[in-house]
C-alpha positions as CSV (number, residue, x, y, z in Angstrom):
1,M,-67.1,-73.9,-56.4
2,Q,-68.3,-73.7,-52.8
3,F,-65.9,-74.2,-49.9
4,S,-66.6,-74.5,-46.2
5,R,-64.4,-72.3,-44.1
6,R,-62.4,-75.3,-42.8
7,S,-61.9,-76.9,-46.2
8,F,-60.9,-73.6,-47.7
9,G,-58.1,-73.3,-45.1
10,K,-56.8,-76.8,-46.1
11,T,-57.0,-76.1,-49.8
12,F,-55.3,-72.7,-49.4
13,A,-52.4,-74.3,-47.5
14,L,-51.9,-77.0,-50.1
15,A,-52.3,-74.7,-53.1
16,V,-49.8,-72.0,-52.2
17,G,-47.6,-73.7,-49.5
18,G,-49.3,-71.9,-46.6
19,L,-48.8,-68.4,-48.0
20,P,-51.6,-66.2,-49.3
21,L,-51.4,-65.8,-53.1
22,W,-51.4,-62.0,-52.8
23,Y,-48.4,-62.2,-50.6
24,A,-46.4,-64.8,-52.5
25,E,-46.7,-62.8,-55.7
26,S,-45.3,-59.7,-54.1
27,Q,-42.2,-61.4,-52.7
28,E,-39.6,-61.1,-55.5
29,A,-36.2,-60.7,-53.9
30,A,-32.9,-59.4,-55.2
31,D,-31.0,-62.4,-53.9
32,A,-27.9,-63.5,-55.7
33,K,-28.2,-66.3,-58.3
34,P,-25.4,-68.7,-58.9
35,P,-22.7,-66.6,-60.7
36,G,-20.7,-67.4,-63.7
37,P,-17.2,-69.0,-63.5
38,N,-15.4,-65.6,-63.6
39,D,-17.6,-64.1,-60.8
40,R,-17.0,-66.4,-57.9
41,P,-15.2,-64.8,-54.9
42,G,-12.7,-66.8,-52.8
43,I,-14.2,-68.2,-49.5
44,A,-12.6,-69.4,-46.3
45,L,-14.6,-71.5,-43.8
46,V,-13.6,-71.0,-40.1
47,G,-15.2,-73.7,-37.9
48,C,-15.8,-76.9,-39.7
49,G,-18.2,-78.7,-37.4
50,G,-21.7,-79.8,-38.6
51,R,-23.3,-76.4,-38.9
52,G,-20.1,-74.7,-40.2
53,T,-19.9,-77.3,-43.0
54,G,-23.5,-76.8,-43.7
55,V,-23.3,-73.1,-44.2
56,G,-20.0,-73.6,-46.1
57,K,-21.8,-75.7,-48.6
58,E,-24.5,-73.1,-49.0
59,A,-21.7,-70.5,-49.7
60,T,-20.1,-72.6,-52.4
61,R,-23.1,-72.0,-54.6
62,F,-21.7,-68.5,-55.1
63,G,-17.9,-68.8,-54.6
64,E,-14.9,-71.0,-54.4
65,M,-13.8,-72.6,-51.1
66,R,-10.1,-71.8,-51.0
67,A,-9.3,-72.7,-47.4
68,V,-10.8,-74.3,-44.3
69,C,-9.8,-73.7,-40.7
70,D,-10.4,-75.6,-37.5
71,V,-8.6,-76.5,-34.3
72,D,-9.7,-80.1,-34.5
73,E,-7.8,-82.1,-37.1
74,K,-10.7,-84.5,-37.6
75,H,-13.0,-81.7,-38.6
76,L,-10.4,-80.1,-40.7
77,E,-9.6,-83.3,-42.7
78,R,-13.3,-84.0,-43.2
79,A,-13.8,-80.4,-44.5
80,V,-10.9,-80.7,-46.9
81,N,-12.5,-83.7,-48.5
82,T,-16.0,-82.3,-48.4
83,F,-15.0,-79.2,-50.3
84,A,-12.6,-80.9,-52.8
85,K,-13.6,-79.9,-56.3
86,D,-12.3,-81.1,-59.6
87,G,-9.5,-82.9,-57.8
88,K,-8.3,-79.8,-56.0
89,K,-8.7,-79.5,-52.2
90,P,-8.9,-76.3,-50.2
91,D,-5.9,-75.4,-48.0
92,K,-5.9,-76.5,-44.4
93,V,-5.4,-73.8,-41.8
94,T,-5.3,-74.0,-38.0
95,D,-5.0,-70.3,-37.1
96,F,-7.7,-68.2,-38.7
97,R,-5.6,-65.1,-38.6
98,K,-3.5,-66.5,-41.5
99,L,-6.6,-66.4,-43.7
100,M,-6.9,-62.6,-43.2
101,E,-3.5,-62.1,-44.9
102,R,-4.6,-63.8,-48.2
103,D,-5.6,-61.7,-51.2
104,D,-7.4,-64.7,-52.8
105,I,-10.0,-64.8,-50.1
106,Q,-12.7,-62.2,-50.1
107,V,-15.4,-63.9,-47.9
108,I,-15.2,-65.5,-44.5
109,V,-17.9,-68.0,-43.4
110,N,-17.8,-68.2,-39.6
111,G,-19.2,-71.4,-38.2
112,T,-17.3,-71.5,-35.0
113,P,-18.8,-72.0,-31.5
114,D,-20.4,-68.9,-30.1
115,H,-17.5,-67.7,-27.9
116,W,-15.3,-67.4,-31.0
117,H,-17.7,-65.5,-33.3
118,T,-16.6,-62.1,-32.3
119,L,-12.8,-62.4,-32.6
120,V,-13.1,-64.1,-36.0
121,N,-15.6,-61.5,-37.2
122,L,-13.4,-58.6,-35.9
123,A,-10.3,-60.0,-37.6
124,A,-12.3,-60.3,-40.9
125,A,-13.6,-56.7,-40.6
126,K,-10.2,-55.3,-40.0
127,A,-8.9,-57.3,-43.0
128,K,-11.8,-55.8,-45.0
129,K,-13.3,-59.2,-45.8
130,D,-17.0,-59.7,-45.9
131,V,-18.5,-62.1,-43.4
132,Y,-21.3,-64.6,-43.0
133,S,-21.5,-65.3,-39.3
134,E,-23.5,-68.0,-37.5
135,K,-25.8,-66.9,-34.8
136,P,-25.9,-65.7,-32.1
137,L,-23.6,-62.9,-33.4
138,T,-21.8,-62.5,-30.1
139,L,-21.2,-63.9,-26.7
140,T,-21.9,-60.6,-24.9
141,I,-23.5,-57.2,-25.5
142,D,-20.2,-55.4,-25.4
143,E,-18.8,-57.6,-28.1
144,G,-21.7,-56.6,-30.3
145,R,-21.1,-52.9,-29.8
146,R,-17.4,-53.4,-30.8
147,L,-18.3,-55.5,-33.8
148,V,-20.9,-53.0,-35.1
149,R,-18.2,-50.2,-34.9
150,A,-15.6,-52.3,-36.7
151,V,-17.9,-53.4,-39.5
152,R,-19.1,-49.8,-40.1
153,E,-15.5,-48.3,-40.0
154,N,-14.2,-50.9,-42.4
155,K,-17.2,-50.8,-44.7
156,V,-17.6,-54.6,-44.9
157,V,-20.8,-56.6,-45.4
158,L,-21.8,-58.9,-42.5
159,Q,-24.8,-61.2,-42.6
160,T,-26.0,-62.8,-39.4
161,G,-27.1,-66.4,-39.8
162,T,-30.6,-65.9,-38.5
163,Q,-32.1,-67.3,-41.7
164,Q,-35.7,-67.0,-40.6
165,R,-35.4,-63.4,-41.9
166,S,-35.3,-64.9,-45.3
167,D,-38.5,-67.0,-44.8
168,A,-41.6,-65.5,-46.3
169,K,-43.9,-66.9,-43.5
170,F,-41.9,-65.1,-40.8
171,R,-41.8,-61.9,-42.9
172,L,-45.5,-62.0,-43.5
173,A,-46.2,-62.4,-39.7
174,C,-44.0,-59.4,-39.0
175,E,-45.7,-57.3,-41.7
176,L,-49.2,-58.1,-40.5
177,V,-48.2,-57.3,-36.9
178,R,-46.6,-54.0,-37.8
179,N,-49.7,-53.0,-39.8
180,E,-52.0,-53.9,-36.9
181,R,-53.8,-56.7,-38.7
182,I,-54.5,-58.2,-35.3
183,G,-55.1,-54.8,-33.8
184,K,-52.8,-53.2,-31.3
185,L,-50.1,-55.7,-30.4
186,K,-50.3,-56.7,-26.7
187,T,-48.3,-59.9,-26.2
188,I,-45.5,-61.9,-27.9
189,T,-44.8,-65.4,-26.7
190,V,-41.8,-67.3,-27.9
191,W,-41.8,-71.0,-27.2
192,L,-38.4,-72.7,-27.1
193,P,-37.3,-76.3,-26.6
194,A,-35.9,-77.0,-23.1
195,G,-32.2,-77.3,-23.0
196,L,-30.1,-80.2,-21.7
197,R,-29.8,-80.8,-18.0
198,G,-27.1,-83.3,-17.0
199,G,-24.0,-84.0,-15.0
200,P,-21.8,-84.1,-13.2
201,F,-19.4,-84.9,-16.0
202,P,-15.9,-86.4,-15.5
203,S,-12.8,-84.9,-17.2
204,S,-10.9,-87.1,-19.6
205,P,-7.8,-86.9,-21.8
206,V,-7.9,-84.5,-24.7
207,P,-8.7,-86.4,-28.0
208,P,-5.8,-86.6,-30.4
209,G,-5.8,-83.8,-32.9
210,L,-7.8,-81.3,-30.8
211,N,-6.1,-78.1,-29.7
212,W,-8.2,-77.8,-26.5
213,D,-6.5,-74.6,-25.3
214,Y,-7.3,-72.9,-28.6
215,W,-10.8,-74.2,-28.7
216,Q,-11.5,-72.8,-25.2
217,G,-10.3,-69.4,-26.4
218,Q,-11.5,-66.5,-24.2
219,A,-13.3,-68.8,-21.8
220,P,-11.8,-69.8,-18.5
221,Q,-9.4,-72.7,-18.8
222,V,-10.7,-76.0,-17.6
223,D,-9.9,-79.7,-18.0
224,Y,-11.3,-81.4,-21.1
225,V,-14.8,-82.6,-20.7
226,K,-16.4,-84.2,-23.7
227,E,-19.8,-82.6,-23.1
228,R,-18.2,-79.1,-23.2
229,C,-16.9,-79.5,-26.7
230,H,-18.5,-79.5,-30.2
231,V,-22.3,-79.9,-30.4
232,T,-23.1,-79.6,-26.7
233,F,-21.0,-76.5,-26.1
234,R,-24.2,-74.4,-26.3
235,Y,-25.4,-75.7,-23.0
236,W,-22.5,-74.0,-21.1
237,L,-22.6,-70.4,-20.2
238,E,-18.9,-70.2,-20.7
239,Y,-19.3,-70.7,-24.4
240,S,-22.9,-69.9,-25.2
241,G,-26.3,-69.4,-23.5
242,G,-28.4,-72.5,-23.8
243,T,-31.5,-72.6,-25.8
244,I,-32.1,-68.9,-25.3
245,T,-29.1,-68.1,-27.6
246,D,-29.6,-71.2,-29.8
247,W,-33.2,-71.5,-30.9
248,G,-33.9,-68.2,-29.1
249,A,-31.6,-66.3,-31.4
250,H,-33.9,-67.2,-34.3
251,H,-37.3,-66.8,-32.7
252,N,-36.5,-63.7,-30.6
253,D,-35.0,-62.1,-33.7
254,I,-38.4,-62.5,-35.4
255,A,-40.2,-61.1,-32.3
256,F,-37.7,-58.2,-32.3
257,W,-38.4,-57.6,-36.1
258,A,-42.1,-57.4,-35.5
259,T,-41.8,-54.8,-32.8
260,G,-39.7,-52.4,-34.9
261,M,-38.0,-51.2,-31.6
262,K,-34.4,-51.3,-30.5
263,G,-35.0,-53.3,-27.4
264,P,-37.1,-53.8,-24.3
265,A,-37.3,-51.4,-21.4
266,E,-37.5,-54.1,-18.6
267,V,-36.6,-57.7,-18.3
268,E,-37.2,-60.3,-15.5
269,A,-36.7,-64.0,-15.5
270,R,-36.9,-67.1,-13.4
271,A,-35.3,-70.5,-13.8
272,L,-37.8,-73.3,-13.5
273,I,-35.1,-75.8,-12.5
274,E,-31.5,-75.3,-11.4
275,P,-28.5,-76.8,-13.3
276,V,-26.9,-80.0,-11.9
277,P,-23.7,-79.1,-10.0
278,G,-20.7,-80.1,-12.1
279,G,-23.0,-80.3,-15.2
280,Y,-24.3,-78.0,-17.9
281,T,-24.3,-74.5,-16.6
282,A,-27.0,-72.9,-18.8
283,F,-30.5,-73.0,-17.4
284,S,-32.5,-75.7,-19.2
285,E,-36.1,-74.6,-18.3
286,Y,-37.0,-71.0,-17.7
287,E,-39.5,-68.2,-18.3
288,V,-38.5,-64.6,-19.3
289,L,-40.6,-61.5,-19.6
290,F,-39.5,-58.4,-21.6
291,T,-41.7,-55.3,-21.3
292,Y,-41.3,-52.7,-24.0
293,S,-41.8,-48.9,-23.6
294,N,-45.1,-49.1,-25.5
295,G,-46.5,-51.7,-23.1
296,V,-46.0,-54.8,-25.2
297,R,-45.0,-57.9,-23.2
298,H,-42.7,-60.4,-24.7
299,F,-42.5,-63.8,-23.0
300,I,-40.0,-66.6,-23.6
301,K,-41.2,-70.0,-22.3
302,T,-39.8,-73.5,-22.4
303,T,-42.9,-75.3,-21.1
304,K,-46.5,-75.0,-22.2
305,D,-48.2,-74.7,-18.9
306,D,-45.8,-72.7,-16.6
307,N,-47.1,-69.2,-16.2
308,I,-44.9,-67.4,-13.7
309,F,-45.5,-63.8,-15.0
310,G,-49.1,-64.1,-16.0
311,G,-48.8,-64.5,-19.7
312,V,-51.5,-66.3,-21.8
313,V,-51.1,-70.0,-21.7
314,N,-51.1,-71.5,-25.3
315,K,-54.2,-73.7,-25.4
316,E,-53.6,-74.6,-29.1
317,G,-50.6,-76.7,-28.2
318,Q,-48.3,-74.6,-30.4
319,R,-44.6,-75.2,-29.6
320,N,-41.3,-74.0,-30.8
321,G,-42.4,-70.8,-32.5
322,I,-43.7,-67.3,-32.0
323,R,-47.3,-66.2,-31.1
324,F,-48.4,-62.6,-31.6
325,E,-51.5,-61.6,-29.8
326,G,-53.4,-58.4,-30.4
327,E,-56.6,-56.8,-29.5
328,N,-58.4,-58.5,-32.4
329,G,-56.7,-61.9,-32.8
330,W,-53.5,-63.8,-32.9
331,I,-50.9,-65.0,-35.4
332,W,-48.7,-68.1,-34.8
333,V,-45.6,-68.7,-36.9
334,R,-43.0,-71.4,-36.9
335,R,-40.7,-73.0,-39.5
336,G,-43.0,-74.4,-42.1
337,A,-46.4,-73.0,-41.0
338,I,-48.3,-69.8,-40.3
339,E,-51.7,-69.7,-38.6
340,A,-54.1,-67.1,-37.4
341,S,-57.3,-66.9,-35.2
342,D,-59.2,-65.9,-38.4
343,E,-58.1,-66.9,-41.9
344,A,-58.9,-63.4,-43.1
345,I,-56.0,-62.1,-41.1
346,L,-53.7,-63.9,-43.6
347,T,-55.8,-63.9,-46.8
348,T,-56.8,-60.2,-47.0
349,P,-54.1,-58.2,-48.8
350,L,-52.4,-55.3,-47.1
351,P,-53.6,-52.0,-48.4
352,A,-51.5,-49.7,-50.6
353,G,-49.1,-47.7,-48.4
354,A,-48.8,-50.4,-45.8
355,E,-45.5,-50.8,-44.1
356,R,-43.5,-53.4,-45.9
357,L,-40.2,-55.1,-44.9
358,P,-37.1,-55.9,-47.0
359,V,-37.5,-59.1,-49.0
360,S,-35.0,-62.0,-49.1
361,N,-35.9,-65.6,-49.9
362,D,-32.4,-67.0,-49.8
363,H,-30.3,-66.0,-46.8
364,M,-26.9,-66.9,-48.3
365,G,-28.0,-65.6,-51.7
366,N,-29.0,-62.3,-50.1
367,F,-25.5,-62.1,-48.5
368,F,-23.7,-62.6,-51.8
369,A,-26.0,-60.2,-53.6
370,C,-24.9,-57.6,-51.0
371,V,-21.2,-58.5,-51.3
372,R,-21.6,-57.4,-55.0
373,S,-23.9,-54.4,-54.4
374,R,-22.3,-53.2,-51.1
375,Q,-25.8,-52.8,-49.7
376,S,-26.9,-53.9,-46.2
377,P,-28.1,-57.5,-46.0
378,I,-31.4,-58.6,-44.5
379,C,-29.7,-59.3,-41.1
380,D,-26.8,-56.9,-41.0
381,V,-24.4,-56.4,-38.0
382,E,-26.6,-53.9,-36.2
383,T,-29.7,-56.2,-36.5
384,G,-27.7,-59.2,-35.4
385,H,-26.3,-57.4,-32.5
386,R,-29.7,-56.1,-31.3
387,S,-31.3,-59.5,-31.6
388,A,-28.4,-61.2,-29.8
389,S,-28.6,-58.5,-27.1
390,E,-32.2,-59.6,-26.3
391,C,-31.0,-63.1,-25.7
392,H,-28.1,-61.9,-23.5
393,L,-30.5,-59.7,-21.5
394,A,-32.6,-62.8,-20.8
395,Q,-29.5,-64.7,-19.6
396,I,-28.3,-61.8,-17.4
397,A,-31.8,-61.7,-15.8
398,L,-31.7,-65.4,-15.2
399,R,-28.3,-65.2,-13.6
400,L,-29.4,-62.5,-11.2
401,G,-33.0,-63.4,-10.7
402,K,-34.0,-59.7,-10.4
403,K,-36.2,-57.4,-12.4
404,L,-33.9,-55.1,-14.5
405,R,-34.4,-51.9,-16.4
406,W,-32.6,-51.5,-19.8
407,D,-31.9,-48.4,-21.8
408,A,-31.8,-49.6,-25.4
409,E,-30.3,-46.3,-26.6
410,S,-27.2,-46.3,-24.3
411,E,-27.2,-50.1,-24.1
412,K,-26.9,-50.0,-20.3
413,F,-28.9,-51.2,-17.4
414,V,-30.3,-48.4,-15.3
415,G,-32.1,-48.1,-12.0
416,D,-32.2,-50.8,-9.3
417,H,-29.5,-53.5,-9.6
418,A,-27.9,-51.7,-12.6
419,A,-24.3,-51.9,-11.3
420,E,-24.6,-55.6,-10.7
421,A,-26.2,-56.3,-14.1
422,N,-23.9,-54.1,-16.1
423,R,-21.0,-56.3,-15.0
424,W,-22.4,-58.9,-17.3
425,V,-22.6,-56.7,-20.4
426,A,-18.9,-57.7,-21.0
427,R,-16.9,-60.6,-19.7
428,E,-13.2,-61.0,-18.8
429,M,-11.4,-62.7,-21.7
430,R,-8.6,-65.1,-21.0
431,K,-5.3,-64.1,-22.5
432,P,-4.0,-64.3,-25.1
433,Y,-7.5,-64.8,-26.6
434,D,-8.7,-61.2,-25.9
435,Y,-9.2,-58.4,-28.3
436,S,-5.4,-58.0,-28.7
437,Y,-5.4,-61.4,-30.4
438,V,-6.8,-59.9,-33.6
439,G,-5.0,-56.6,-33.3
């Protein structure tokens, strides 16, 4: 059969789901399969909002949901009914520390807002319970360093919920980049959706059943504002970091994976528009530039045509994904698709001896496989910490509006403006919700 170059590309995508056959056949993973009835660990879900409930459902393929925990009674009641099984409902808990005392719970699924991730994860590690934690892994870089230490000391398994690490298209892109299929890597561009920009927002009475003080946790105490809580918490720097730590935690993790490095050497950033006074505090539109010690430049952009730092403007209209550009071509990858400047970049098999990356095709399955084997999961605590750190570096640069130098080994800013920037590596935590809260 004769194919034109264009028709071959279409047929190829339809035939093997956008993956080269040579690659699809080599991607067998040691992910966990649904276990038998006597091999299902006890699970507790902390944070029962939409995303928390979603990952909780994924976890119940491999274990039994024995308890659910939330500070909002509506979320808690909904979760109890969602995870009811054979007429039996999981226990309702409002203080996650109580879960750590239970011998019938071996796994914690952490679906809390970002500013609660670390304390829940630390408590689980100290209780020697394995953890599946939503991304970004931490609110600050210092939290990540503490969490890495606790996980290692207590020998628990922690999987960060950056599930693109378990997607073959993203893994293929990273392997091709590492093996210089596009030549020497020059530029990475991550496109993210713009965040919300709104306000000012009025305060209002706390809804019945919500423990607003507990929900705020380590963050400064403020009057209740509907837009601060639940889904839109991520657009407030007090609790999260905007789209840099939301979608950015996924896409920058893939960029980080492709470089094989511990972090950038320099970062600079500019906000394209300022937040509305009294409204969301995270920047909604911005551009960031990381520069690595090997000269690779890594951009983060929220709009197609802004070009503050001189990066290549994406003429293909590619949005919400990662573009790798090398001396000999480019690769573009997003959820559901991978493209290249030449089809041969994707369709030519890697040679024997090429650098290959760990394989997982089921992020939750990979976690439970590692719970059994005690091996490191595809996105372990160190990886989750380093990926989150890139997002936090971007936010610090946006706050300060200055070019900063970063020492990835010591995890400190150095050089000009270092003292000012290092103050943001950690944040003051409101008592009693500081590290002492979990011992």
